[in-house]
FIROVO-376560 format. One line per field, with one value per residue (C-alpha): y, x, z; residue number from 1. Coordinates in Angstrom, 3 decimals, m for minus. Example, Ala and Ser with C-alpha at 12.3 -4.5 7.8 and 13.67 -1.06 7.14 Angstrom:
% FIROVO-376560
yy: (m4.500, m1.060);
xx: (12.300, 13.670);
zz: (7.800, 7.140);
seq: (1, 2);
//
This chain:
% FIROVO-376560
yy: (m11.386, m7.704, m5.012, m3.297, 0.544, 2.635, 6.149, 8.356, 9.896, 8.832, 10.849, 12.080, 13.012, 9.253, 9.014, 8.722, 6.838, 4.425, 4.023, 3.666, 0.627, m0.714, m0.781, m2.716, m5.197, m5.888, m6.180, m8.581, m10.619, m11.060, m9.342, m7.969, m6.748, m3.605, m2.416, 1.356, 2.935, 6.297, 9.078, 11.825, 10.026, 12.170, 9.052, 6.983, 9.632, 9.641, 5.885, 5.766, 7.766, 5.399, 2.305, 2.152, m0.943, m2.781, m4.040, m0.926, m1.407, 1.575, 1.537, 4.534, 4.926, 4.547, 7.113, 8.940, 7.863, 11.376, 13.279, 11.775, 11.110, 12.510, 10.698, 12.236, 10.853, 14.169, 13.926, 14.907, 12.229, 9.693, 10.187, 9.546, 6.547, 5.012, 5.489, 3.783, 0.769, m0.231, 1.616, m0.326, 1.564, 0.063, m0.341, m0.686, m4.674, m3.497, m1.226, m1.262, m1.582, m1.934, 1.720, 2.496, 0.094, 2.320, 5.453, 5.193, 2.863, 3.531, 0.024, m1.770, m4.929, m7.026, m6.412, m2.735, m4.023, m5.936, m2.834, m0.527, m3.111, m3.032, 0.641, 1.130, m1.707, m1.785, 1.541, 2.717, 1.833, m2.166, m1.995, m0.217, m2.747, m5.713, m4.228, m2.826, m6.341, m8.048, m5.202, m5.714, m9.878, m9.378, m7.269, m9.767, m8.097, m9.823, m13.657, m15.388, m16.797, m14.152, m12.738, m8.762, m5.487, m3.299, 0.378, 2.846, 5.674, 7.540, 10.244, 11.349, 9.844, 6.808, 5.521, 1.873, m1.186, m4.750, m7.738, m9.903, m13.196, m12.325, m13.366, m12.020, m11.044, m14.276, m15.996, m13.332, m15.498, m16.757, m13.258, m13.354, m10.550, m11.662, m9.064, m5.061, m3.508, m0.018, 1.353, 4.635, 3.911, 6.575, 6.778);
xx: (m17.330, m17.111, m17.850, m14.658, m14.792, m12.916, m11.993, m11.931, m8.257, m5.861, m4.922, m6.061, m9.708, m10.683, m9.580, m12.776, m14.565, m11.565, m11.588, m15.653, m14.772, m12.401, m14.604, m17.537, m14.767, m13.710, m16.917, m18.447, m15.214, m15.109, m11.439, m10.071, m7.254, m6.423, m3.145, m2.635, 0.160, 0.572, 3.467, 2.560, 0.021, m2.852, m4.253, m3.764, m5.821, m8.730, m8.651, m8.711, m11.851, m13.749, m12.321, m12.792, m13.266, m10.639, m7.282, m5.369, m1.497, m0.221, 2.956, 5.182, 8.219, 11.862, 13.656, 15.884, 13.472, 13.124, 15.755, 18.816, 18.179, 14.430, 11.225, 7.776, 5.555, 4.423, 4.461, 1.056, m0.393, 1.890, 0.300, m2.991, m1.881, m0.392, m3.559, m5.652, m3.236, 0.268, 3.054, 5.214, 8.142, 10.646, 12.566, 10.370, 10.041, 10.311, 13.404, 15.880, 19.064, 17.997, 17.283, 20.624, 22.274, 20.086, 21.002, 24.652, 25.287, 22.411, 21.653, 18.194, 17.863, 15.229, 13.487, 13.113, 11.979, 9.225, 8.159, 8.347, 6.205, 3.434, 3.401, 3.173, 0.964, m1.627, m1.119, 1.079, m1.587, m1.330, 2.004, 2.069, m0.413, 1.444, 4.414, 2.912, 1.196, 4.742, 6.240, 3.693, 4.347, 7.878, 7.430, 5.324, 1.734, 0.036, 0.674, 1.645, m0.966, m4.049, m6.082, m6.117, m7.532, m4.833, m5.120, m2.646, m2.602, m0.887, 1.542, m0.847, m4.121, m5.433, m7.029, m6.484, m7.860, m7.305, m8.079, m4.581, m3.711, 0.079, 3.074, 6.646, 9.384, 11.183, 7.956, 7.020, 5.567, 3.177, 1.628, m1.960, m4.120, m7.520, m9.443, m9.413, m11.765, m11.101, m8.557, m7.788, m8.628, m6.395, m2.947);
zz: (m6.347, m5.888, m8.872, m10.033, m9.628, m12.247, m11.095, m14.459, m13.321, m10.625, m7.287, m4.305, m5.159, m5.081, m1.611, 0.190, m2.467, m2.223, 1.658, 1.748, m1.325, 0.766, 3.957, 1.675, 0.739, 4.176, 5.702, 2.764, 2.953, 6.733, 6.662, 9.633, 8.429, 6.208, 5.203, 4.036, 2.230, 3.768, 3.472, 5.506, 7.433, 6.104, 4.375, 7.265, 9.624, 6.889, 6.900, 10.578, 10.812, 8.055, 8.705, 12.580, 14.028, 11.491, 12.575, 10.691, 9.687, 7.990, 5.974, 5.415, 3.509, 5.206, 6.236, 3.738, 0.969, m0.157, 1.611, 3.358, 7.188, 7.253, 7.631, 5.649, 8.279, 9.996, 13.896, 14.421, 11.974, 13.282, 17.012, 15.472, 13.459, 16.806, 18.528, 15.412, 14.711, 13.729, 11.668, 9.548, 8.401, 6.091, 2.636, m0.032, m0.783, m4.517, m4.669, m1.260, m2.472, m6.273, m5.953, m4.685, m7.486, m10.337, m8.864, m8.668, m11.735, m13.675, m14.077, m13.343, m11.248, m11.911, m8.923, m9.993, m13.448, m11.932, m10.038, m12.986, m14.989, m12.239, m12.209, m16.243, m16.948, m13.924, m12.304, m9.388, m6.481, m8.000, m7.500, m4.100, m2.713, m3.270, m1.981, 1.332, 2.040, 1.664, 3.783, 6.389, 6.251, 6.634, 9.754, 11.492, 11.552, 8.971, 8.602, 5.416, 3.368, 4.909, 3.284, 3.564, 2.043, 0.840, m0.077, m2.103, m4.286, m7.181, m5.593, m2.530, m1.426, m2.450, m5.607, m5.564, m3.317, m3.578, m1.774, m1.310, m0.220, 1.627, 1.368, 2.111, 0.311, 0.466, m1.279, m3.707, m6.237, m3.654, m3.412, m5.089, m5.694, m5.364, m6.587, m7.692, m5.743, m7.516, m9.304, m11.849, m15.419, m16.612, m14.919);
seq: (1, 2, 3, 4, 5, 6, 7, 8, 9, 10, 11, 12, 13, 14, 15, 16, 17, 18, 19, 20, 21, 22, 23, 24, 25, 26, 27, 28, 29, 30, 31, 32, 33, 34, 35, 36, 37, 38, 39, 40, 41, 42, 43, 44, 45, 46, 47, 48, 49, 50, 51, 52, 53, 54, 55, 56, 57, 58, 59, 60, 61, 62, 63, 64, 65, 66, 67, 68, 69, 70, 71, 72, 73, 74, 75, 76, 77, 78, 79, 80, 81, 82, 83, 84, 85, 86, 87, 88, 89, 90, 91, 92, 93, 94, 95, 96, 97, 98, 99, 100, 101, 102, 103, 104, 105, 106, 107, 108, 109, 110, 111, 112, 113, 114, 115, 116, 117, 118, 119, 120, 121, 122, 123, 124, 125, 126, 127, 128, 129, 130, 131, 132, 133, 134, 135, 136, 137, 138, 139, 140, 141, 142, 143, 144, 145, 146, 147, 148, 149, 150, 151, 152, 153, 154, 155, 156, 157, 158, 159, 160, 161, 162, 163, 164, 165, 166, 167, 168, 169, 170, 171, 172, 173, 174, 175, 176, 177, 178, 179, 180, 181, 182, 183, 184, 185, 186, 187);
//
């Protein structure tokens, strides 16, 4: 059982400590794969340095997430990520079409309600670590039932790390958050 680290506030200022906590957790649990949420690639680049030697999976936003036709992952960071692991780019497991429905029809889909509840009750990072693990299983880089360490944050950087038993989106209720390694206390 791992001691939980609670950061005083959410955000990028916790990135290095979160990455170090992920490294300790993965080592202690003999976990080989670490899944990292990275939008522009900056957190992924930092993770590449600290988590060298692990199988790194970088999960980015889908194209058009912020602006139609654009990808937020910076090209220079993408090159570094490719050298240090695998990149998964896809629709958010807990939004996708549901976000389009909410945007146009002002109506909430049950999947987005689940995401919203996770975000406001536990923190944004908890929602994202679960989401990126499902996206990685859906893309075939993690196996269903495999235990992985997942890293995410609030806005930018990393402030949340969890040990997760993986499942794909079709088997959402088989997903298991085994341990919270760190998260922001105030979010």
